[in-house]
N, C-alpha and C positions, 0 to 999 in steps of 0.2 A: 872082494867090494857093493854092498850095497848099491840097491835103483836111485836112494835118497843120499848117500852119500857121495853120486856123483855126475846126479844134477850141479849141487856146488860150483864144484871143480869145472866141467864143461863151461857156465856162466862166467867162470873168470878166462877158458879157452874161449870163447867163443866175442870179449867186448873189446877183444885186440883189436877188430879188423873195424869199426865202428867210430870208436875213439879214433885211430888216423882219421879218418876223415872229418869227423863231426868239430873234433873240440878248438880245431883252426878256421871255422866255418866265417865268426865277425872277423879273421883281421886279415880276410885277403884283400881290403884294401888298403890297410895299412902298406903289408908285404905287397903285392900289385907297383907303392907306392918306395919300400924302399931298394926295391931289386928292379926298380926300372921299367916294370915291362907294363905289358898293359892286363885287362883283367882276366880279359878271353884264356892269356897267356900262363897269369897264374891257375888259373883255376884247371889246368891239365895234372896237373896238381893229383888231381882227384879221378880223372879221367886213366894217366901210367897207371898208378896205385890202383887201382878196381882192376885197370890190365891184366896188369901185373899177379895179381891174385889168382885170375883166370889160366892165364897160361901156364902159372907153376904148378897149379895142382894135376895137373896134364903127370907129374913130376911123383909133387909128394904126393900124390893117392896112391899109387903102386910103392913107393917107399913107406909106405906104412902096412900095405899089405905085405911088400918080404920084412919088416926090419921091424913092424908093432907099431903103436899108435903115441906111443908112448915118444920114444927117441928123438922122434917126428916132430913132435908139438914141441920139448926142451932143446931141436935147433929153433923150428922156428921160434923161438921165443928169444933166444939168443940174436941170431941175424936181427928181428924187430924191434931190437932195443941197440943193437949198433946203431943199426941202418936213424935213427929215430936221433943218437946223439951225430948221425951224421946232417940231417936235418938239422940240425937246431944247430949247428955251426957257417951253415953254408952262405956260399959270399952273390954266390949267380944263379943263374935261372937255370941252366945246363946241369951246374953239379946237384939242387937242388930238386931235379927231375928227377938224377938219377940214383938221389939216396931214397927217391919217395918209389922206384921203381924197385929197392931193393927191398923194401920195409916189403911193399907187397906180394915178393915171394917169404916173405920169411910169415905173415901174416892165413898168407894162405896154408901151409902148412901146419897152424895151428888150427884150422878149421878143418882141414880134412878129418886133422887126427880127430876132433870132438866131433865132428857129423856122423864119424867113418864107427867113433862109437857108440854112439849110438844107436846105429842099424844094428853090432852086435851083441846088443842088451835085449833090443826091444824088435816087438813085431809089426804089421803094418801099420795098424792105426795105433799105436802104444807111440810106434815114429812119431808118428805127425804128432799126435800130443806133446810128446817130449820138446820136437820144431818146435812147437809154437812155446808151448817156456823158453826155450830158450830164445824165439824171436821177441816175448815181451822181455827181455833182457836185455838183447839188444838197442829194442826200442827206445828204453828207458837213455842211451847214449846219449839218441838226440833229444831231448831233455834236459839231458843235463849236461854234457860235455860244451855245450857251448855259453851259458853260463859260468861253468867254469875258464875256458878260454874266455872269456869275456875280460873278462875279471885279470885274466895271468896277462893278456895282452894289455889291458889299460895301465898295471903295475910296475911288468913284467917286460913287457914287450912280448910280439910277436915269438923271439924263438922259445922262449918257454913253456909254449907249449906241444913241441916236442921233446924237449927235456922233461916236460911231465909225466912224455909215455916212453921215456925211461925209464922213469922210475918205473913205472909201471911194471912196464918189462918185467922188473928184477923181483920187484913184490910178489908179483904173480910168480915169477919165473919159480921165485925160492916153495911156498905155497905147493905147487906143482913137481915138482921133484920132490918133495918128500912123500907127498899123499897120495900121489896122480899111478894110481895099479893098471897094467894093461888089458884088457881087454878081447883083443886080437885073439875070434875065435883058432884053433887048431886046424879046423879042417878047409883054414882062407885058400884057396890059389891062390899060388906065390908068382906073380911075372920074372921069367927068361928075362925078358928084355924088356928097362925103363919106361921106353918110351915106343913102342910096339902096338900098332893099330888096331892088330888081332886079337889083341887083349880084352881092347875095347869096344872091337862092331859087335858083340853077342846084347853090349850091355846098349849101343847107339837103335842094332837094330829095332831091339822089339818096344812096339805099339807104346804101349804103361808109359816107358822111361819118357821116350818121342815126347807125347802130349801136353806128360804132367812139365820135363824141360822145360818144354816151350814156354810153359802160363808163366810159369817162376821167371824164363828169362825176361819177356815183355812184364810182367811186373816189375820185378825190380828195373828196368830201363827207365822205368818209369821217378823208381824212388832215387834213380841214380841224375838222369833229367833236373828233378826236383833239387835235389842237392846242392847238382855244380848249378843252377840258373840263379837259385834262390835270393842270390847274394846281389845278383846283379838287378836284380829283377826288384827287390826290392829296396838296397840299401842303393844302388844307384839310379836305375828306371822312375824309382819310386819317390826316394829322396831320405826313405826312411834311418835315425838313428843304428848305432850298435845298439844299443836298449831295447830299442823297437821289434828287433828286427831277432832276435831270439828270445821277444814276448812272442810272436807269432810259428817262429818256427819250433818251442816245448810247447805252444799251444797244443799243435798240429802229433807233437809227439808226444802229451799225457792220450793223447782220444788213442795216439796207434797204442801206448800200455797196456789203453783201458779196452781195448779192437785185440790184443794177442791173449791175455789176459782172457777174454773169454772165450776167443779161440780153439781151447782144446775143447772145454766141454761143447762148444756147436757141433767141434766133427763127432764126440759120443756123442751122444745126444740124436745128432741128423745123417750122423752117419759121410761123408766123405763127397758122397755125390752132390748130398745138394749143400754142401760149406764151401763145394767147387761151382757150383752151379752161379748161388746164390754169390759168393766175391767177383766172377766173374761181371755180376749182372751188377753190381753199385760200377765197379771201372766203368762202365760204359755210360752210368749216371753220371758218374763225377767229368766222365768227354763232356758230356751234353750241356751238363749244367756250366763247363768252362767255355763251351764256343755259345754260349746263351752270355757267353757275360763278359765275352775276350769288348768291346767297349769301354766298358768299366776300368777302367786303371788303376782299383784301387788297392791298398792291400786284402779285404774283404773277400772281392772279386775273383785274387789270385787263390787266396787258403781255402776259403770254403770247398772250390770243386775239392781241392790237395786232403785237404778231411776228410772228406766220400772215400779220395780212391786208399786213401791210410784205413781204413775199415773192409775194403776188397782186398786189396794182399796184405791183408792182416791175416782175413779168413786164407788166404792161397798156398801163403806160402811155407806153412807149417804143415796143411792136408799134402800137396801140394810135391811137398819133398820126402816124407814118407811113403806118398804110395810111388813113385820113381826109382825109390833104395831098394823096397820091399822086396821086387823078386833078386837081389843076387848079397843075399846071402852070407858063399864063397868069395866074394870079390867085393866087401863093399867098400872098403879103402879106394879102389881103384872106378868102382860107380858113384860114390861121394864124392869122388877128384871130377868125374868128364860133370857130373849137375855142376859140381863147382862152372868149370868152367866157359860152360854154356849158360849157366845161370853171368858170369860176373865179367867174363871176356866179351858172349856174343850183346849184352846191355851194355855195353861200353863200345862196340863198334854201330852196334843200333845210333846213338845217341850222339856220335861221334860224326858220322853220318849227315843227321837231323838237324845237324846243327851245321850242316853245309851250304842247308836247304834256306832260303832268303826269305826265314817264316824269322819272329820274335817268339820270347823263353815261352812266354802264354800259348801261342799258335804251336809248339813243339811236345806242348803235355799237352794239350788235347788230340793229336795226330797221332800223339800214343797210348790216348787210352782209346781211344776208340776206334786202334788196330787189330782190341779184344774179339769187336764183333766177328768178322769171318772164322775166329776161332769159333766163339762160343757157336755162331748156327753149326759150322761144322760137326760138334761134340754135341748137338741137340737131337743130331742124324742116331739113329737106332741102333746100327747096326759098329756104329762105330764107337758109340756111348758102349757096348757091349763088351771092347774089345779094348778098350782105354784102358776100362778103374778097376779095381779089384777086389777094395774092403769098401762098404759102403752105401 
């Protein structure tokens, strides 16, 4: 299978996760009302999905190294499809959250297989470019999925969103079953124990991995905080209707798509150091702007800093992922899984702890965006910078 043939299949695989996060966002108030729970409780469905994606990767990563990328991806698709069906017919919050937990485990297996396949086929810079292209595909979902979810909810009810996810699992699963080839290199180190810290420790101790995983985690935390809080802030706090919410959410997603398509060109032209540095600066600027606009409780005051931050993490996600996984060609599945665990579970825990503080949604995002400042300062130290950068 050529690299050009692999990219469309990888796109099909990485879409599973954002689809499960974004399509039902416009339906959250309706779901809360029907299940007789608060908005904060129904928002747990986003956090639990992301948390299970993170922890599940610690198992699916070593499994992908032992049994190959293809079987793990196919198993994940089956789990995802069945869990989506359970979500569609949930009649209480507990059963719904449990189904989302299972759905997250399925999604994580698919994502690990996709990211490990990229590392199997490409070097550090090429991987960064590929991750940026995959992020572009991922960013299309927040632009399109809420539009679809709004229509589905309005005409068929909120459960149709999860029925659609089941249908996508069948559609993509059939295509991947007949076309996806194994990419695992013959020299891949196969772990003896599926959950063994000894297998992960060489990755976890590597300074290149530590730095880039930290930046990816903080970037992901901003995304999660925005996605989980925007329905409550825009629709409940500011009183926007579903259509207005979808407009602002999709506008930011379009900006994100454009940024993700430009990110590979920036990475190739200027290298990883410049790309990552500029991405962190954009996050800091976004945080300072949102801080300055805190008293302006309008959609523009909330979304403008978000749009700037979207430019920042569009540059960071692909470049940092490529750098983080570059030293681990012989255990790409496990390294990819550990990166996914740090990215998903780490960011979910950060956002959960942040939500316990007496801060509103906008203030929480300010704190998250400005948390990149100490990371940026440390990164600027020459002796540190020399140790944590591989290419560019």
